[in-house]
C-alpha positions as CSV (number, residue, x, y, z in Angstrom):
1,M,-2.0,-12.0,-24.6
2,G,1.3,-10.5,-25.8
3,P,3.1,-7.2,-25.5
4,K,1.7,-5.8,-28.8
5,D,-2.0,-6.5,-28.0
6,K,-2.1,-3.2,-26.1
7,K,-0.6,0.1,-27.1
8,V,1.7,1.1,-24.2
9,V,3.1,4.6,-23.9
10,A,5.7,5.6,-21.3
11,V,5.6,9.2,-20.2
12,I,8.3,10.8,-18.1
13,P,7.1,14.0,-16.3
14,A,10.1,16.3,-16.2
15,R,10.3,19.7,-14.4
16,Y,13.4,21.8,-13.8
17,A,12.5,22.9,-10.3
18,S,13.7,20.8,-7.3
19,S,14.1,22.0,-3.7
20,R,17.2,19.9,-3.1
21,F,18.7,19.7,-6.6
22,P,17.4,22.2,-9.2
23,G,18.0,21.1,-12.7
24,K,18.9,17.6,-11.7
25,L,17.5,16.0,-14.9
26,L,20.0,18.0,-16.9
27,A,22.9,17.2,-14.6
28,T,25.5,15.0,-16.3
29,L,26.2,11.4,-15.4
30,A,29.2,9.8,-17.1
31,G,29.0,12.6,-19.7
32,R,25.3,12.4,-20.5
33,P,22.3,14.1,-19.0
34,V,20.3,12.1,-16.4
35,I,17.1,12.4,-18.5
36,E,18.8,10.8,-21.5
37,Y,19.4,7.6,-19.5
38,V,15.8,7.5,-18.3
39,V,14.5,7.8,-21.9
40,K,16.8,5.2,-23.3
41,R,16.2,2.6,-20.6
42,A,12.4,3.1,-20.7
43,S,12.7,2.5,-24.5
44,Q,14.3,-0.8,-23.8
45,A,11.2,-2.2,-22.1
46,A,9.6,-4.9,-24.3
47,Y,6.1,-3.8,-23.6
48,V,6.6,-0.1,-24.3
49,D,5.8,1.2,-27.7
50,R,6.6,4.9,-27.3
51,V,8.5,7.1,-24.8
52,L,7.7,10.7,-24.3
53,V,9.0,13.4,-22.0
54,A,6.4,15.8,-20.7
55,T,7.9,19.1,-19.5
56,D,7.1,22.7,-18.9
57,D,10.7,23.8,-19.2
58,E,12.3,24.8,-22.5
59,R,15.8,23.7,-21.4
60,I,14.6,20.1,-20.7
61,F,12.6,20.2,-24.0
62,A,15.7,21.2,-26.0
63,C,17.9,18.7,-24.2
64,V,15.6,15.8,-25.0
65,R,15.3,16.8,-28.7
66,E,19.1,17.2,-28.9
67,F,19.7,13.5,-28.0
68,G,16.9,12.3,-30.3
69,G,14.1,11.8,-27.7
70,E,10.5,12.9,-28.0
71,A,9.3,15.8,-25.8
72,L,6.1,17.7,-25.4
73,M,5.5,21.0,-23.7
74,T,2.9,21.1,-21.0
75,S,1.3,23.7,-18.6
76,A,3.4,24.7,-15.6
77,D,0.4,24.6,-13.3
78,H,0.2,20.8,-12.6
79,P,0.4,19.8,-8.9
80,T,1.8,16.3,-9.6
81,G,3.6,14.5,-12.3
82,T,0.6,12.3,-13.0
83,D,-1.5,15.4,-13.7
84,R,1.2,16.5,-16.2
85,I,1.0,13.1,-17.9
86,G,-2.7,13.4,-18.1
87,E,-2.4,16.6,-20.2
88,V,-0.2,14.7,-22.7
89,V,-2.2,11.5,-23.1
90,R,-5.5,13.2,-23.7
91,D,-4.3,13.5,-27.3
92,I,-2.4,10.3,-27.7
93,P,-4.2,7.0,-28.7
94,C,-3.1,4.3,-26.4
95,D,-4.4,1.7,-23.9
96,I,-1.9,1.8,-21.1
97,V,0.3,4.6,-19.7
98,V,3.5,4.2,-17.7
99,N,4.6,7.0,-15.4
100,V,8.4,6.8,-15.3
101,Q,10.2,9.0,-12.9
102,G,12.6,11.4,-14.6
103,D,15.3,11.2,-11.9
104,E,15.9,7.4,-12.1
105,P,18.7,7.0,-14.7
106,A,19.2,3.3,-13.7
107,V,15.5,2.4,-14.1
108,D,15.3,-1.3,-15.0
109,P,13.4,-2.0,-18.3
110,A,12.5,-5.5,-16.9
111,A,10.8,-3.8,-13.9
112,I,8.8,-1.6,-16.2
113,D,7.6,-4.7,-18.0
114,A,6.8,-6.4,-14.7
115,A,4.5,-3.5,-13.8
116,V,2.8,-3.5,-17.2
117,V,2.1,-7.2,-17.5
118,P,-0.8,-7.3,-15.0
119,L,-2.8,-4.7,-16.9
120,V,-2.1,-6.4,-20.2
121,A,-3.3,-9.7,-18.7
122,D,-6.3,-8.6,-16.7
123,E,-8.8,-6.1,-18.1
124,T,-10.2,-5.4,-14.6
125,L,-7.0,-3.8,-13.3
126,V,-6.7,-0.1,-13.7
127,M,-3.4,0.7,-11.9
128,S,-0.2,-1.0,-10.8
129,T,3.1,-0.1,-9.2
130,L,6.3,-1.6,-7.9
131,A,7.8,-2.5,-4.5
132,S,11.1,-4.1,-3.4
133,P,11.9,-5.7,0.0
134,I,13.4,-3.4,2.7
135,T,16.5,-5.1,4.1
136,D,18.1,-2.2,6.0
137,I,16.7,-0.8,9.2
138,D,17.8,2.8,8.4
139,D,15.8,2.6,5.2
140,L,12.8,1.3,7.1
141,L,12.9,4.1,9.6
142,S,13.6,6.9,7.1
143,P,10.7,9.2,6.2
144,H,12.3,9.6,2.8
145,V,11.6,5.9,2.0
146,V,7.9,5.3,1.1
147,K,6.6,2.0,2.5
148,V,3.6,0.0,1.2
149,V,1.6,-2.8,2.8
150,T,-0.5,-5.2,0.6
151,D,-3.4,-7.6,1.0
152,I,-3.1,-11.3,0.2
153,N,-3.9,-10.6,-3.5
154,D,-1.0,-8.1,-3.7
155,N,-3.3,-5.1,-3.8
156,A,-2.1,-2.0,-1.9
157,L,-3.7,-1.4,1.5
158,Y,-1.8,1.8,2.3
159,F,1.4,3.8,1.5
160,S,3.2,5.8,4.1
161,R,6.4,7.6,5.0
162,S,6.0,6.1,8.4
163,V,6.9,2.5,9.3
164,I,4.1,0.2,8.2
165,P,3.2,-2.3,9.5
166,A,4.0,-0.9,12.9
167,S,5.3,-2.9,15.8
168,R,3.7,-2.6,19.2
169,E,7.0,-3.6,20.8
170,G,9.0,-1.2,18.7
171,V,11.1,-4.0,17.3
172,Y,11.5,-4.3,13.6
173,D,12.9,-7.4,11.9
174,V,13.9,-6.4,8.3
175,S,14.7,-10.1,7.6
176,S,11.0,-11.0,8.0
177,G,10.1,-9.9,4.4
178,R,7.1,-8.0,5.6
179,Y,8.5,-4.5,4.9
180,K,8.3,-3.2,1.3
181,W,9.9,-0.1,-0.2
182,H,7.5,1.5,-2.7
183,I,9.1,2.3,-6.1
184,G,7.4,5.3,-7.7
185,L,6.7,3.9,-11.1
186,Y,3.0,3.6,-12.0
187,V,1.0,2.0,-14.8
188,F,-2.5,3.2,-15.6
189,R,-5.2,2.2,-17.9
190,R,-5.5,5.3,-20.0
191,D,-9.2,5.9,-19.3
192,F,-8.6,5.5,-15.6
193,L,-5.7,8.0,-15.7
194,L,-7.9,10.6,-17.2
195,S,-10.5,10.2,-14.6
196,F,-7.9,10.0,-11.8
197,I,-6.5,13.4,-12.6
198,G,-10.0,14.9,-12.5
199,L,-10.6,13.7,-8.9
200,G,-8.5,16.4,-7.3
201,Q,-6.1,15.9,-4.4
202,T,-7.5,14.0,-1.4
203,P,-6.9,14.4,2.4
204,L,-4.5,11.5,2.8
205,E,-2.7,12.3,-0.4
206,K,-2.0,15.8,1.0
207,A,-1.1,14.5,4.5
208,E,1.5,12.0,3.2
209,N,2.4,13.9,0.0
210,L,1.8,10.7,-1.9
211,E,-0.4,11.0,-5.0
212,Q,-1.1,7.2,-5.2
213,L,-3.3,7.5,-2.1
214,R,-5.8,9.4,-4.2
215,A,-6.7,6.2,-5.9
216,L,-7.1,4.3,-2.7
217,E,-9.1,7.0,-1.1
218,H,-11.6,6.7,-4.0
219,G,-11.7,2.9,-3.7
220,H,-9.6,2.0,-6.7
221,P,-7.2,-1.0,-6.1
222,I,-3.6,-0.7,-7.0
223,R,-1.8,-4.0,-7.8
224,V,1.7,-4.1,-6.3
225,I,4.4,-6.1,-8.0
226,T,7.5,-7.0,-6.0
227,T,10.7,-6.7,-7.9
228,P,14.4,-7.1,-7.1
229,Y,15.0,-3.7,-8.7
230,I,15.9,-1.0,-6.1
231,G,15.3,2.5,-7.2
232,M,18.4,4.7,-7.5
233,D,16.9,8.2,-7.9
234,V,18.9,11.4,-8.0
235,N,17.6,13.8,-5.4
236,T,20.9,15.5,-4.4
237,P,24.3,16.2,-5.9
238,Q,25.6,13.5,-3.6
239,D,23.3,10.9,-5.2
240,L,24.9,11.8,-8.6
241,V,28.4,11.3,-7.1
242,R,27.3,7.9,-5.7
243,L,26.1,6.8,-9.1
244,E,29.3,8.0,-10.8
245,R,31.3,5.9,-8.4
246,L,29.2,2.8,-9.1
247,I,29.7,3.3,-12.8
248,E,33.5,3.8,-12.3
249,D,33.7,0.6,-10.2
250,G,31.8,-1.4,-12.8
251,K,28.9,-2.0,-10.4
252,L,26.4,-0.1,-12.6
253,V,26.2,-0.3,-16.3
254,L,24.1,2.3,-18.1
């Protein structure tokens, strides 16, 4: 089964508000807005047929239209990005929906494809996501890094901001390969996405502030694909400076 056997739409939920960096999607990186890089890199994924930005902000809408992207206005009342995407795809004929984070200007098109492939190949799967190995102890201990543990079939068992799996001795060996950094890119079968947003937020989802737990709490498996791609999201002005330096040093090409 090839990439064109299923209609795949990538939707980028984009809001202006951010507690640490308001307007970050419109901040410039090497002379262009962050959201432009996300749209263009998502468009480079072989399995993606269409890329949309879903926003409730006129400034983001205008910006996307200005650089030639496709944007749709949504309600401002959505609790999560996935709920915002759900509003958009109700009226879009497609089979598979990719949720691409709007603050990852270096998102890897190959990683997007890697997440889509399982749903194209296996009709029984309804949702997938990405993870990469954690190799730094500071990342492992950080509550800002979401961790995931999987079963022997690479389905998620749990996601947490705490260290999982825990060590009774309090010793964590990051060279063991058992610790995984969850990358917040999701792929949904369209029908499942529409039912997912109708479930409402669940207790664990609220406790961890992780919307993917909603699926697990309702018994829906999430396939986790391990990738070498490491997310480089923009959460603070300092993150933007770090990316600018990588570009200047030739270590990041956008």
